[in-house]
All heavy atoms as a GROMACS GRO file, in nm:
protein
  605
    1MET      N    1  -1.360   1.486   0.172
    1MET     CA    2  -1.229   1.470   0.127
    1MET      C    3  -1.181   1.318   0.106
    1MET      O    4  -1.230   1.243   0.202
    1MET     CB    5  -1.139   1.534   0.222
    1MET     CG    6  -0.989   1.540   0.179
    1MET     SD    7  -0.885   1.645   0.275
    1MET     CE    8  -0.956   1.806   0.242
    2LYS      N    9  -1.114   1.286   0.012
    2LYS     CA   10  -1.079   1.148   0.001
    2LYS      C   11  -0.928   1.130   0.031
    2LYS      O   12  -0.846   1.204  -0.002
    2LYS     CB   13  -1.093   1.105  -0.143
    2LYS     CG   14  -1.064   0.953  -0.177
    2LYS     CD   15  -1.073   0.928  -0.322
    2LYS     CE   16  -1.226   0.910  -0.352
    2LYS     NZ   17  -1.253   0.838  -0.480
    3ALA      N   18  -0.909   1.025   0.120
    3ALA     CA   19  -0.772   0.985   0.160
    3ALA      C   20  -0.739   0.857   0.100
    3ALA      O   21  -0.821   0.765   0.107
    3ALA     CB   22  -0.770   0.984   0.310
    4ILE      N   23  -0.618   0.858   0.034
    4ILE     CA   24  -0.585   0.720  -0.028
    4ILE      C   25  -0.465   0.676   0.054
    4ILE      O   26  -0.365   0.756   0.067
    4ILE     CB   27  -0.548   0.739  -0.179
    4ILE    CG1   28  -0.675   0.796  -0.254
    4ILE    CG2   29  -0.502   0.612  -0.231
    4ILE    CD1   30  -0.661   0.836  -0.392
    5VAL      N   31  -0.472   0.554   0.106
    5VAL     CA   32  -0.368   0.492   0.184
    5VAL      C   33  -0.315   0.375   0.105
    5VAL      O   34  -0.382   0.277   0.070
    5VAL     CB   35  -0.427   0.437   0.316
    5VAL    CG1   36  -0.311   0.384   0.402
    5VAL    CG2   37  -0.498   0.551   0.396
    6THR      N   38  -0.188   0.389   0.072
    6THR     CA   39  -0.120   0.287  -0.011
    6THR      C   40  -0.016   0.224   0.090
    6THR      O   41   0.065   0.283   0.153
    6THR     CB   42  -0.033   0.352  -0.126
    6THR    OG1   43  -0.112   0.431  -0.210
    6THR    CG2   44   0.026   0.249  -0.207
    7VAL      N   45  -0.051   0.087   0.094
    7VAL     CA   46   0.034   0.008   0.195
    7VAL      C   47   0.115  -0.085   0.119
    7VAL      O   48   0.075  -0.157   0.015
    7VAL     CB   49  -0.063  -0.068   0.288
    7VAL    CG1   50   0.007  -0.163   0.385
    7VAL    CG2   51  -0.163   0.017   0.351
    8ARG      N   52   0.254  -0.096   0.153
    8ARG     CA   53   0.337  -0.176   0.092
    8ARG      C   54   0.421  -0.252   0.187
    8ARG      O   55   0.458  -0.190   0.297
    8ARG     CB   56   0.436  -0.109  -0.010
    8ARG     CG   57   0.369  -0.058  -0.126
    8ARG     CD   58   0.460   0.001  -0.213
    8ARG     NE   59   0.404   0.078  -0.324
    8ARG     CZ   60   0.387   0.217  -0.332
    8ARG    NH1   61   0.418   0.284  -0.236
    8ARG    NH2   62   0.323   0.263  -0.448
    9LEU      N   63   0.472  -0.364   0.168
    9LEU     CA   64   0.571  -0.438   0.250
    9LEU      C   65   0.695  -0.355   0.251
    9LEU      O   66   0.746  -0.299   0.154
    9LEU     CB   67   0.590  -0.587   0.202
    9LEU     CG   68   0.485  -0.674   0.218
    9LEU    CD1   69   0.524  -0.803   0.136
    9LEU    CD2   70   0.465  -0.707   0.364
   10LYS      N   71   0.769  -0.359   0.374
   10LYS     CA   72   0.886  -0.287   0.399
   10LYS      C   73   1.002  -0.352   0.310
   10LYS      O   74   0.985  -0.480   0.282
   10LYS     CB   75   0.928  -0.283   0.543
   10LYS     CG   76   0.844  -0.201   0.625
   10LYS     CD   77   0.900  -0.194   0.777
   10LYS     CE   78   0.799  -0.094   0.836
   10LYS     NZ   79   0.844  -0.074   0.986
   11PRO      N   80   1.093  -0.285   0.276
   11PRO     CA   81   1.207  -0.347   0.204
   11PRO      C   82   1.273  -0.461   0.285
   11PRO      O   83   1.272  -0.447   0.405
   11PRO     CB   84   1.306  -0.237   0.180
   11PRO     CG   85   1.228  -0.105   0.181
   11PRO     CD   86   1.105  -0.149   0.279
   12GLY      N   87   1.295  -0.572   0.220
   12GLY     CA   88   1.364  -0.683   0.296
   12GLY      C   89   1.254  -0.788   0.336
   12GLY      O   90   1.300  -0.894   0.381
   13VAL      N   91   1.128  -0.748   0.346
   13VAL     CA   92   1.030  -0.837   0.392
   13VAL      C   93   0.991  -0.937   0.272
   13VAL      O   94   0.966  -0.896   0.162
   13VAL     CB   95   0.905  -0.770   0.447
   13VAL    CG1   96   0.788  -0.876   0.476
   13VAL    CG2   97   0.942  -0.697   0.565
   14LEU      N   98   0.993  -1.066   0.293
   14LEU     CA   99   0.961  -1.157   0.188
   14LEU      C  100   0.814  -1.138   0.134
   14LEU      O  101   0.722  -1.122   0.214
   14LEU     CB  102   0.969  -1.297   0.238
   14LEU     CG  103   0.954  -1.406   0.148
   14LEU    CD1  104   1.059  -1.414   0.036
   14LEU    CD2  105   0.957  -1.544   0.211
   15ASP      N  106   0.801  -1.135   0.010
   15ASP     CA  107   0.678  -1.121  -0.062
   15ASP      C  108   0.648  -1.235  -0.159
   15ASP      O  109   0.670  -1.228  -0.271
   15ASP     CB  110   0.682  -0.991  -0.146
   15ASP     CG  111   0.549  -0.952  -0.206
   15ASP    OD1  112   0.454  -1.027  -0.191
   15ASP    OD2  113   0.537  -0.841  -0.259
   16PRO      N  114   0.586  -1.343  -0.094
   16PRO     CA  115   0.557  -1.462  -0.179
   16PRO      C  116   0.455  -1.444  -0.290
   16PRO      O  117   0.460  -1.504  -0.388
   16PRO     CB  118   0.497  -1.563  -0.075
   16PRO     CG  119   0.484  -1.493   0.046
   16PRO     CD  120   0.546  -1.363   0.046
   17GLN      N  121   0.367  -1.361  -0.267
   17GLN     CA  122   0.258  -1.311  -0.364
   17GLN      C  123   0.333  -1.255  -0.475
   17GLN      O  124   0.304  -1.276  -0.603
   17GLN     CB  125   0.150  -1.230  -0.320
   17GLN     CG  126   0.027  -1.214  -0.404
   17GLN     CD  127  -0.080  -1.139  -0.340
   17GLN    OE1  128  -0.072  -1.085  -0.233
   17GLN    NE2  129  -0.196  -1.134  -0.415
   18GLY      N  130   0.420  -1.158  -0.447
   18GLY     CA  131   0.481  -1.090  -0.559
   18GLY      C  132   0.582  -1.176  -0.639
   18GLY      O  133   0.585  -1.170  -0.754
   19LYS      N  134   0.651  -1.278  -0.567
   19LYS     CA  135   0.732  -1.386  -0.641
   19LYS      C  136   0.635  -1.463  -0.728
   19LYS      O  137   0.674  -1.493  -0.834
   19LYS     CB  138   0.796  -1.467  -0.535
   19LYS     CG  139   0.902  -1.397  -0.457
   19LYS     CD  140   1.020  -1.374  -0.543
   19LYS     CE  141   1.148  -1.315  -0.458
   19LYS     NZ  142   1.236  -1.230  -0.532
   20ALA      N  143   0.517  -1.499  -0.685
   20ALA     CA  144   0.433  -1.596  -0.768
   20ALA      C  145   0.396  -1.505  -0.890
   20ALA      O  146   0.388  -1.562  -1.000
   20ALA     CB  147   0.325  -1.632  -0.681
   21ILE      N  148   0.358  -1.381  -0.874
   21ILE     CA  149   0.316  -1.309  -0.990
   21ILE      C  150   0.441  -1.292  -1.092
   21ILE      O  151   0.424  -1.295  -1.206
   21ILE     CB  152   0.268  -1.164  -0.949
   21ILE    CG1  153   0.127  -1.187  -0.877
   21ILE    CG2  154   0.244  -1.067  -1.059
   21ILE    CD1  155   0.084  -1.069  -0.793
   22GLY      N  156   0.550  -1.263  -1.029
   22GLY     CA  157   0.680  -1.254  -1.119
   22GLY      C  158   0.697  -1.388  -1.205
   22GLY      O  159   0.732  -1.371  -1.326
   23HIS      N  160   0.681  -1.496  -1.139
   23HIS     CA  161   0.704  -1.626  -1.205
   23HIS      C  162   0.596  -1.643  -1.315
   23HIS      O  163   0.626  -1.684  -1.423
   23HIS     CB  164   0.707  -1.746  -1.117
   23HIS     CG  165   0.825  -1.743  -1.016
   23HIS    ND1  166   0.952  -1.761  -1.072
   23HIS    CD2  167   0.848  -1.744  -0.896
   23HIS    CE1  168   1.034  -1.765  -0.973
   23HIS    NE2  169   0.974  -1.758  -0.866
   24ALA      N  170   0.473  -1.596  -1.282
   24ALA     CA  171   0.362  -1.613  -1.378
   24ALA      C  172   0.387  -1.532  -1.502
   24ALA      O  173   0.372  -1.565  -1.605
   24ALA     CB  174   0.230  -1.591  -1.301
   25LEU      N  175   0.425  -1.413  -1.474
   25LEU     CA  176   0.455  -1.314  -1.591
   25LEU      C  177   0.569  -1.375  -1.667
   25LEU      O  178   0.570  -1.363  -1.798
   25LEU     CB  179   0.499  -1.182  -1.523
   25LEU     CG  180   0.398  -1.091  -1.467
   25LEU    CD1  181   0.433  -0.971  -1.405
   25LEU    CD2  182   0.269  -1.056  -1.572
   26GLU      N  183   0.673  -1.421  -1.615
   26GLU     CA  184   0.780  -1.475  -1.686
   26GLU      C  185   0.724  -1.604  -1.780
   26GLU      O  186   0.761  -1.632  -1.888
   26GLU     CB  187   0.897  -1.533  -1.609
   26GLU     CG  188   0.981  -1.415  -1.536
   26GLU     CD  189   1.073  -1.458  -1.451
   26GLU    OE1  190   1.086  -1.586  -1.419
   26GLU    OE2  191   1.156  -1.370  -1.395
   27GLY      N  192   0.639  -1.677  -1.705
   27GLY     CA  193   0.576  -1.794  -1.787
   27GLY      C  194   0.500  -1.761  -1.898
   27GLY      O  195   0.468  -1.816  -2.003
   28LEU      N  196   0.440  -1.630  -1.889
   28LEU     CA  197   0.360  -1.575  -2.010
   28LEU      C  198   0.450  -1.502  -2.109
   28LEU      O  199   0.403  -1.452  -2.207
   28LEU     CB  200   0.262  -1.472  -1.955
   28LEU     CG  201   0.144  -1.537  -1.874
   28LEU    CD1  202   0.071  -1.415  -1.799
   28LEU    CD2  203   0.062  -1.617  -1.960
   29GLY      N  204   0.578  -1.512  -2.080
   29GLY     CA  205   0.669  -1.461  -2.196
   29GLY      C  206   0.724  -1.311  -2.169
   29GLY      O  207   0.796  -1.269  -2.246
   30PHE      N  208   0.682  -1.252  -2.048
   30PHE     CA  209   0.727  -1.122  -2.027
   30PHE      C  210   0.877  -1.134  -1.968
   30PHE      O  211   0.901  -1.212  -1.887
   30PHE     CB  212   0.642  -1.046  -1.924
   30PHE     CG  213   0.506  -1.022  -1.977
   30PHE    CD1  214   0.400  -1.092  -1.945
   30PHE    CD2  215   0.489  -0.913  -2.058
   30PHE    CE1  216   0.266  -1.079  -1.998
   30PHE    CE2  217   0.358  -0.890  -2.108
   30PHE     CZ  218   0.259  -0.965  -2.077
   31THR      N  219   0.965  -1.054  -2.017
   31THR     CA  220   1.112  -1.064  -1.978
   31THR      C  221   1.146  -0.922  -1.904
   31THR      O  222   1.077  -0.826  -1.925
   31THR     CB  223   1.196  -1.095  -2.089
   31THR    OG1  224   1.174  -0.986  -2.193
   31THR    CG2  225   1.160  -1.232  -2.161
   32GLY      N  226   1.264  -0.934  -1.847
   32GLY     CA  227   1.315  -0.810  -1.788
   32GLY      C  228   1.259  -0.772  -1.646
   32GLY      O  229   1.288  -0.659  -1.604
   33ILE      N  230   1.190  -0.857  -1.593
   33ILE     CA  231   1.118  -0.827  -1.461
   33ILE      C  232   1.210  -0.866  -1.350
   33ILE      O  233   1.262  -0.987  -1.342
   33ILE     CB  234   0.992  -0.920  -1.437
   33ILE    CG1  235   0.898  -0.868  -1.554
   33ILE    CG2  236   0.930  -0.880  -1.308
   33ILE    CD1  237   0.775  -0.958  -1.564
   34GLU      N  238   1.276  -0.779  -1.283
   34GLU     CA  239   1.371  -0.798  -1.176
   34GLU      C  240   1.300  -0.829  -1.034
   34GLU      O  241   1.357  -0.914  -0.974
   34GLU     CB  242   1.458  -0.681  -1.167
   34GLU     CG  243   1.546  -0.654  -1.292
   34GLU     CD  244   1.648  -0.548  -1.280
   34GLU    OE1  245   1.680  -0.501  -1.161
   34GLU    OE2  246   1.702  -0.492  -1.375
   35ASP      N  247   1.191  -0.765  -1.011
   35ASP     CA  248   1.120  -0.791  -0.883
   35ASP      C  249   0.974  -0.734  -0.898
   35ASP      O  250   0.952  -0.657  -0.971
   35ASP     CB  251   1.192  -0.725  -0.773
   35ASP     CG  252   1.163  -0.755  -0.640
   35ASP    OD1  253   1.107  -0.874  -0.618
   35ASP    OD2  254   1.163  -0.669  -0.541
   36VAL      N  255   0.892  -0.815  -0.816
   36VAL     CA  256   0.756  -0.778  -0.815
   36VAL      C  257   0.716  -0.761  -0.666
   36VAL      O  258   0.745  -0.861  -0.599
   36VAL     CB  259   0.653  -0.871  -0.884
   36VAL    CG1  260   0.515  -0.840  -0.869
   36VAL    CG2  261   0.694  -0.904  -1.036
   37ARG      N  262   0.654  -0.662  -0.631
   37ARG     CA  263   0.608  -0.642  -0.491
   37ARG      C  264   0.455  -0.613  -0.494
   37ARG      O  265   0.416  -0.539  -0.591
   37ARG     CB  266   0.680  -0.523  -0.423
   37ARG     CG  267   0.823  -0.539  -0.418
   37ARG     CD  268   0.882  -0.632  -0.320
   37ARG     NE  269   0.885  -0.581  -0.188
   37ARG     CZ  270   0.902  -0.656  -0.078
   37ARG    NH1  271   0.959  -0.778  -0.109
   37ARG    NH2  272   0.900  -0.604   0.029
   38VAL      N  273   0.386  -0.672  -0.406
   38VAL     CA  274   0.244  -0.665  -0.399
   38VAL      C  275   0.203  -0.573  -0.281
   38VAL      O  276   0.258  -0.582  -0.168
   38VAL     CB  277   0.165  -0.793  -0.395
   38VAL    CG1  278   0.017  -0.775  -0.369
   38VAL    CG2  279   0.202  -0.873  -0.528
   39GLY      N  280   0.107  -0.480  -0.309
   39GLY     CA  281   0.069  -0.382  -0.195
   39GLY      C  282  -0.099  -0.374  -0.209
   39GLY      O  283  -0.165  -0.455  -0.271
   40LYS      N  284  -0.138  -0.282  -0.136
   40LYS     CA  285  -0.292  -0.251  -0.135
   40LYS      C  286  -0.312  -0.113  -0.124
   40LYS      O  287  -0.228  -0.033  -0.073
   40LYS     CB  288  -0.355  -0.332  -0.025
   40LYS     CG  289  -0.306  -0.297   0.109
   40LYS     CD  290  -0.375  -0.389   0.217
   40LYS     CE  291  -0.311  -0.358   0.352
   40LYS     NZ  292  -0.355  -0.468   0.452
   41VAL      N  293  -0.419  -0.071  -0.192
   41VAL     CA  294  -0.468   0.069  -0.194
   41VAL      C  295  -0.603   0.072  -0.117
   41VAL      O  296  -0.691   0.005  -0.158
   41VAL     CB  297  -0.474   0.129  -0.342
   41VAL    CG1  298  -0.534   0.266  -0.332
   41VAL    CG2  299  -0.330   0.128  -0.395
   42ILE      N  300  -0.623   0.159  -0.023
   42ILE     CA  301  -0.751   0.182   0.046
   42ILE      C  302  -0.798   0.316   0.028
   42ILE      O  303  -0.724   0.407   0.057
   42ILE     CB  304  -0.741   0.140   0.200
   42ILE    CG1  305  -0.682  -0.004   0.223
   42ILE    CG2  306  -0.870   0.168   0.274
   42ILE    CD1  307  -0.567  -0.012   0.292
   43GLU      N  308  -0.912   0.346  -0.027
   43GLU     CA  309  -0.968   0.465  -0.044
   43GLU      C  310  -1.074   0.503   0.058
   43GLU      O  311  -1.161   0.420   0.094
   43GLU     CB  312  -1.024   0.485  -0.184
   43GLU     CG  313  -0.934   0.482  -0.302
   43GLU     CD  314  -1.007   0.500  -0.438
   43GLU    OE1  315  -1.110   0.553  -0.438
   43GLU    OE2  316  -0.940   0.467  -0.533
   44LEU      N  317  -1.048   0.606   0.128
   44LEU     CA  318  -1.137   0.659   0.244
   44LEU      C  319  -1.212   0.785   0.202
   44LEU      O  320  -1.139   0.875   0.171
   44LEU     CB  321  -1.059   0.670   0.360
   44LEU     CG  322  -0.973   0.558   0.430
   44LEU    CD1  323  -0.876   0.596   0.524
   44LEU    CD2  324  -1.065   0.454   0.466
   45GLU      N  325  -1.339   0.786   0.202
   45GLU     CA  326  -1.419   0.908   0.183
   45GLU      C  327  -1.444   0.964   0.320
   45GLU      O  328  -1.519   0.902   0.412
   45GLU     CB  329  -1.538   0.875   0.104
   45GLU     CG  330  -1.611   1.004   0.051
   45GLU     CD  331  -1.525   1.068  -0.050
   45GLU    OE1  332  -1.468   1.022  -0.148
   45GLU    OE2  333  -1.514   1.208  -0.046
   46LEU      N  334  -1.380   1.075   0.346
   46LEU     CA  335  -1.390   1.134   0.499
   46LEU      C  336  -1.484   1.261   0.479
   46LEU      O  337  -1.478   1.334   0.386
   46LEU     CB  338  -1.256   1.177   0.530
   46LEU     CG  339  -1.155   1.058   0.541
   46LEU    CD1  340  -1.018   1.109   0.592
   46LEU    CD2  341  -1.198   0.953   0.639
   47SER      N  342  -1.559   1.288   0.587
   47SER     CA  343  -1.641   1.402   0.587
   47SER      C  344  -1.549   1.529   0.642
   47SER      O  345  -1.598   1.643   0.620
   47SER     CB  346  -1.759   1.382   0.691
   47SER     OG  347  -1.700   1.353   0.817
   48GLU      N  348  -1.433   1.513   0.677
   48GLU     CA  349  -1.339   1.618   0.724
   48GLU      C  350  -1.311   1.707   0.608
   48GLU      O  351  -1.279   1.660   0.485
   48GLU     CB  352  -1.215   1.549   0.781
   48GLU     CG  353  -1.119   1.653   0.856
   48GLU     CD  354  -1.184   1.733   0.956
   48GLU    OE1  355  -1.232   1.678   1.049
   48GLU    OE2  356  -1.187   1.845   0.940
   49THR      N  357  -1.314   1.834   0.641
   49THR     CA  358  -1.271   1.935   0.528
   49THR      C  359  -1.130   1.992   0.543
   49THR      O  360  -1.078   2.041   0.460
   49THR     CB  361  -1.381   2.055   0.522
   49THR    OG1  362  -1.391   2.112   0.652
   49THR    CG2  363  -1.522   1.993   0.475
   50ASP      N  364  -1.088   1.994   0.677
   50ASP     CA  365  -0.952   2.042   0.692
   50ASP      C  366  -0.857   1.934   0.649
   50ASP      O  367  -0.851   1.827   0.701
   50ASP     CB  368  -0.948   2.072   0.848
   50ASP     CG  369  -0.814   2.128   0.886
   50ASP    OD1  370  -0.787   2.246   0.861
   50ASP    OD2  371  -0.715   2.039   0.939
   51GLU      N  372  -0.754   1.972   0.573
   51GLU     CA  373  -0.653   1.881   0.516
   51GLU      C  374  -0.579   1.813   0.630
   51GLU      O  375  -0.565   1.688   0.624
   51GLU     CB  376  -0.578   1.956   0.415
   51GLU     CG  377  -0.498   1.864   0.332
   51GLU     CD  378  -0.418   1.942   0.214
   51GLU    OE1  379  -0.515   2.002   0.132
   51GLU    OE2  380  -0.308   1.934   0.198
   52GLN      N  381  -0.530   1.887   0.716
   52GLN     CA  382  -0.432   1.840   0.827
   52GLN      C  383  -0.520   1.734   0.915
   52GLN      O  384  -0.468   1.631   0.942
   52GLN     CB  385  -0.366   1.946   0.900
   52GLN     CG  386  -0.268   1.890   1.000
   52GLN     CD  387  -0.160   1.810   0.930
   52GLN    OE1  388  -0.104   1.856   0.840
   52GLN    NE2  389  -0.128   1.694   0.978
   53GLN      N  390  -0.638   1.774   0.937
   53GLN     CA  391  -0.721   1.678   1.028
   53GLN      C  392  -0.752   1.549   0.961
   53GLN      O  393  -0.761   1.452   1.011
   53GLN     CB  394  -0.851   1.753   1.083
   53GLN     CG  395  -0.818   1.851   1.189
   53GLN     CD  396  -0.944   1.922   1.242
   53GLN    OE1  397  -1.046   1.889   1.202
   53GLN    NE2  398  -0.908   2.019   1.332
   54ALA      N  399  -0.782   1.568   0.828
   54ALA     CA  400  -0.814   1.440   0.734
   54ALA      C  401  -0.680   1.352   0.737
   54ALA      O  402  -0.693   1.235   0.751
   54ALA     CB  403  -0.852   1.493   0.592
   55ARG      N  404  -0.565   1.415   0.717
   55ARG     CA  405  -0.447   1.346   0.706
   55ARG      C  406  -0.409   1.260   0.857
   55ARG      O  407  -0.386   1.146   0.851
   55ARG     CB  408  -0.316   1.430   0.683
   55ARG     CG  409  -0.201   1.358   0.659
   55ARG     CD  410  -0.084   1.447   0.617
   55ARG     NE  411  -0.109   1.508   0.490
   55ARG     CZ  412  -0.095   1.446   0.372
   55ARG    NH1  413  -0.059   1.328   0.375
   55ARG    NH2  414  -0.128   1.502   0.254
   56ASP      N  415  -0.436   1.342   0.952
   56ASP     CA  416  -0.420   1.294   1.085
   56ASP      C  417  -0.510   1.168   1.125
   56ASP      O  418  -0.482   1.068   1.168
   56ASP     CB  419  -0.436   1.395   1.199
   56ASP     CG  420  -0.326   1.498   1.203
   56ASP    OD1  421  -0.229   1.478   1.133
   56ASP    OD2  422  -0.364   1.602   1.258
   57ALA      N  423  -0.645   1.171   1.081
   57ALA     CA  424  -0.738   1.069   1.087
   57ALA      C  425  -0.702   0.946   1.020
   57ALA      O  426  -0.698   0.838   1.051
   57ALA     CB  427  -0.874   1.125   1.046
   58ALA      N  428  -0.658   0.974   0.874
   58ALA     CA  429  -0.619   0.865   0.790
   58ALA      C  430  -0.494   0.794   0.842
   58ALA      O  431  -0.484   0.671   0.849
   58ALA     CB  432  -0.590   0.927   0.649
   59GLU      N  433  -0.412   0.869   0.906
   59GLU     CA  434  -0.284   0.819   0.961
   59GLU      C  435  -0.316   0.728   1.089
   59GLU      O  436  -0.266   0.620   1.102
   59GLU     CB  437  -0.181   0.921   1.003
   59GLU     CG  438  -0.055   0.859   1.054
   59GLU     CD  439   0.069   0.955   1.071
   59GLU    OE1  440   0.057   1.066   1.016
   59GLU    OE2  441   0.161   0.918   1.128
   60LYS      N  442  -0.405   0.774   1.164
   60LYS     CA  443  -0.458   0.693   1.290
   60LYS      C  444  -0.515   0.563   1.244
   60LYS      O  445  -0.493   0.452   1.296
   60LYS     CB  446  -0.557   0.773   1.370
   60LYS     CG  447  -0.476   0.885   1.449
   60LYS     CD  448  -0.577   0.952   1.542
   60LYS     CE  449  -0.522   1.072   1.604
   60LYS     NZ  450  -0.624   1.160   1.678
   61MET      N  451  -0.605   0.574   1.141
   61MET     CA  452  -0.650   0.455   1.084
   61MET      C  453  -0.562   0.349   1.028
   61MET      O  454  -0.562   0.239   1.049
   61MET     CB  455  -0.759   0.483   0.974
   61MET     CG  456  -0.877   0.561   1.027
   61MET     SD  457  -0.984   0.612   0.892
   61MET     CE  458  -1.071   0.772   0.945
   62ALA      N  459  -0.467   0.410   0.953
   62ALA     CA  460  -0.350   0.321   0.902
   62ALA      C  461  -0.294   0.249   1.002
   62ALA      O  462  -0.248   0.128   1.011
   62ALA     CB  463  -0.270   0.399   0.807
   63ARG      N  464  -0.239   0.330   1.112
   63ARG     CA  465  -0.162   0.266   1.216
   63ARG      C  466  -0.226   0.167   1.303
   63ARG      O  467  -0.164   0.061   1.344
   63ARG     CB  468  -0.098   0.382   1.300
   63ARG     CG  469   0.003   0.468   1.242
   63ARG     CD  470   0.083   0.560   1.328
   63ARG     NE  471   0.169   0.637   1.261
   63ARG     CZ  472   0.293   0.604   1.209
   63ARG    NH1  473   0.328   0.472   1.235
   63ARG    NH2  474   0.371   0.681   1.155
   64ARG      N  475  -0.363   0.187   1.326
   64ARG     CA  476  -0.441   0.098   1.416
   64ARG      C  477  -0.502  -0.022   1.337
   64ARG      O  478  -0.522  -0.114   1.406
   64ARG     CB  479  -0.547   0.175   1.468
   64ARG     CG  480  -0.498   0.284   1.577
   64ARG     CD  481  -0.590   0.344   1.653
   64ARG     NE  482  -0.668   0.254   1.742
   64ARG     CZ  483  -0.771   0.278   1.807
   64ARG    NH1  484  -0.832   0.397   1.802
   64ARG    NH2  485  -0.846   0.200   1.888
   65LEU      N  486  -0.516  -0.014   1.197
   65LEU     CA  487  -0.601  -0.116   1.129
   65LEU      C  488  -0.543  -0.143   0.997
   65LEU      O  489  -0.527  -0.262   0.958
   65LEU     CB  490  -0.743  -0.085   1.134
   65LEU     CG  491  -0.833  -0.190   1.053
   65LEU    CD1  492  -0.841  -0.319   1.136
   65LEU    CD2  493  -0.976  -0.140   1.023
   66LEU      N  494  -0.521  -0.047   0.910
   66LEU     CA  495  -0.505  -0.073   0.776
   66LEU      C  496  -0.364  -0.123   0.734
   66LEU      O  497  -0.347  -0.202   0.641
   66LEU     CB  498  -0.526   0.057   0.691
   66LEU     CG  499  -0.655   0.127   0.712
   66LEU    CD1  500  -0.673   0.254   0.646
   66LEU    CD2  501  -0.777   0.029   0.681
   67ALA      N  502  -0.253  -0.098   0.819
   67ALA     CA  503  -0.133  -0.140   0.791
   67ALA      C  504  -0.064  -0.219   0.916
   67ALA      O  505  -0.098  -0.178   1.030
   67ALA     CB  506  -0.042  -0.025   0.748
   68ASN      N  507   0.007  -0.323   0.893
   68ASN     CA  508   0.077  -0.375   0.998
   68ASN      C  509   0.217  -0.316   1.004
   68ASN      O  510   0.311  -0.345   0.915
   68ASN     CB  511   0.104  -0.527   0.969
   68ASN     CG  512   0.187  -0.595   1.084
   68ASN    OD1  513   0.255  -0.537   1.153
   68ASN    ND2  514   0.184  -0.736   1.080
   69THR      N  515   0.231  -0.215   1.080
   69THR     CA  516   0.358  -0.121   1.087
   69THR      C  517   0.483  -0.208   1.119
   69THR      O  518   0.588  -0.152   1.091
   69THR     CB  519   0.340  -0.003   1.168
   69THR    OG1  520   0.314  -0.036   1.297
   69THR    CG2  521   0.214   0.084   1.118
   70VAL      N  522   0.470  -0.324   1.163
   70VAL     CA  523   0.596  -0.405   1.172
   70VAL      C  524   0.668  -0.441   1.056
   70VAL      O  525   0.774  -0.440   1.035
   70VAL     CB  526   0.565  -0.534   1.265
   70VAL    CG1  527   0.691  -0.625   1.282
   70VAL    CG2  528   0.512  -0.494   1.405
   71ILE      N  529   0.576  -0.474   0.945
   71ILE     CA  530   0.634  -0.524   0.830
   71ILE      C  531   0.587  -0.444   0.710
   71ILE      O  532   0.634  -0.469   0.593
   71ILE     CB  533   0.582  -0.676   0.800
   71ILE    CG1  534   0.435  -0.680   0.793
   71ILE    CG2  535   0.636  -0.775   0.906
   71ILE    CD1  536   0.386  -0.816   0.749
   72GLU      N  537   0.505  -0.341   0.722
   72GLU     CA  538   0.447  -0.263   0.613
   72GLU      C  539   0.465  -0.112   0.639
   72GLU      O  540   0.457  -0.064   0.756
   72GLU     CB  541   0.300  -0.287   0.594
   72GLU     CG  542   0.263  -0.429   0.552
   72GLU     CD  543   0.116  -0.446   0.553
   72GLU    OE1  544   0.030  -0.416   0.636
   72GLU    OE2  545   0.076  -0.525   0.457
   73ASP      N  546   0.494  -0.040   0.536
   73ASP     CA  547   0.496   0.114   0.529
   73ASP      C  548   0.371   0.146   0.467
   73ASP      O  549   0.308   0.080   0.388
   73ASP     CB  550   0.617   0.150   0.448
   73ASP     CG  551   0.747   0.127   0.520
   73ASP    OD1  552   0.757   0.138   0.644
   73ASP    OD2  553   0.852   0.104   0.444
   74PHE      N  554   0.330   0.285   0.479
   74PHE     CA  555   0.213   0.333   0.415
   74PHE      C  556   0.237   0.475   0.384
   74PHE      O  557   0.314   0.536   0.444
   74PHE     CB  558   0.086   0.320   0.505
   74PHE     CG  559   0.092   0.390   0.633
   74PHE    CD1  560   0.044   0.522   0.637
   74PHE    CD2  561   0.130   0.332   0.751
   74PHE    CE1  562   0.042   0.597   0.760
   74PHE    CE2  563   0.139   0.393   0.872
   74PHE     CZ  564   0.097   0.536   0.877
   75VAL      N  565   0.156   0.522   0.278
   75VAL     CA  566   0.173   0.657   0.240
   75VAL      C  567   0.027   0.707   0.219
   75VAL      O  568  -0.052   0.635   0.164
   75VAL     CB  569   0.246   0.663   0.104
   75VAL    CG1  570   0.238   0.807   0.044
   75VAL    CG2  571   0.376   0.620   0.106
   76ILE      N  572  -0.001   0.829   0.258
   76ILE     CA  573  -0.123   0.883   0.255
   76ILE      C  574  -0.126   1.006   0.148
   76ILE      O  575  -0.045   1.078   0.162
   76ILE     CB  576  -0.169   0.936   0.397
   76ILE    CG1  577  -0.195   0.819   0.492
   76ILE    CG2  578  -0.309   1.023   0.387
   76ILE    CD1  579  -0.211   0.862   0.629
   77THR      N  580  -0.234   0.991   0.067
   77THR     CA  581  -0.236   1.103  -0.027
   77THR      C  582  -0.398   1.144  -0.014
   77THR      O  583  -0.480   1.074  -0.001
   77THR     CB  584  -0.236   1.053  -0.186
   77THR    OG1  585  -0.104   0.980  -0.177
   77THR    CG2  586  -0.233   1.160  -0.278
   78LEU      N  587  -0.397   1.279  -0.017
   78LEU     CA  588  -0.531   1.338  -0.001
   78LEU      C  589  -0.586   1.393  -0.139
   78LEU      O  590  -0.503   1.458  -0.205
   78LEU     CB  591  -0.532   1.453   0.099
   78LEU     CG  592  -0.504   1.412   0.247
   78LEU    CD1  593  -0.494   1.537   0.338
   78LEU    CD2  594  -0.597   1.313   0.298
   79ARG      N  595  -0.712   1.395  -0.160
   79ARG     CA  596  -0.762   1.444  -0.284
   79ARG      C  597  -0.891   1.515  -0.255
   79ARG      O  598  -0.972   1.486  -0.172
   79ARG     CB  599  -0.800   1.336  -0.399
   79ARG     CG  600  -0.674   1.287  -0.441
   79ARG     CD  601  -0.712   1.198  -0.561
   79ARG     NE  602  -0.587   1.118  -0.610
   79ARG     CZ  603  -0.587   1.019  -0.682
   79ARG    NH1  604  -0.694   0.972  -0.725
   79ARG    NH2  605  -0.478   0.960  -0.714
   0.00000   0.00000   0.00000
């Protein structure tokens, strides 16, 4: 089973990389961009076949290593 963990900065946390991308896009002539936020996507191929156990394992991994839960939120999607 594949678990996809999407990690994003929490609202209100400064995102300098997102700001830099926003400025670069404006410099390239793109208009109407109000905000850019940068995150990461981690794909985990798990041997687990039980959906709930796979979700629980992915959540433990996200909380312990993949996301800094002080400043980041995460969402887990299973496929």
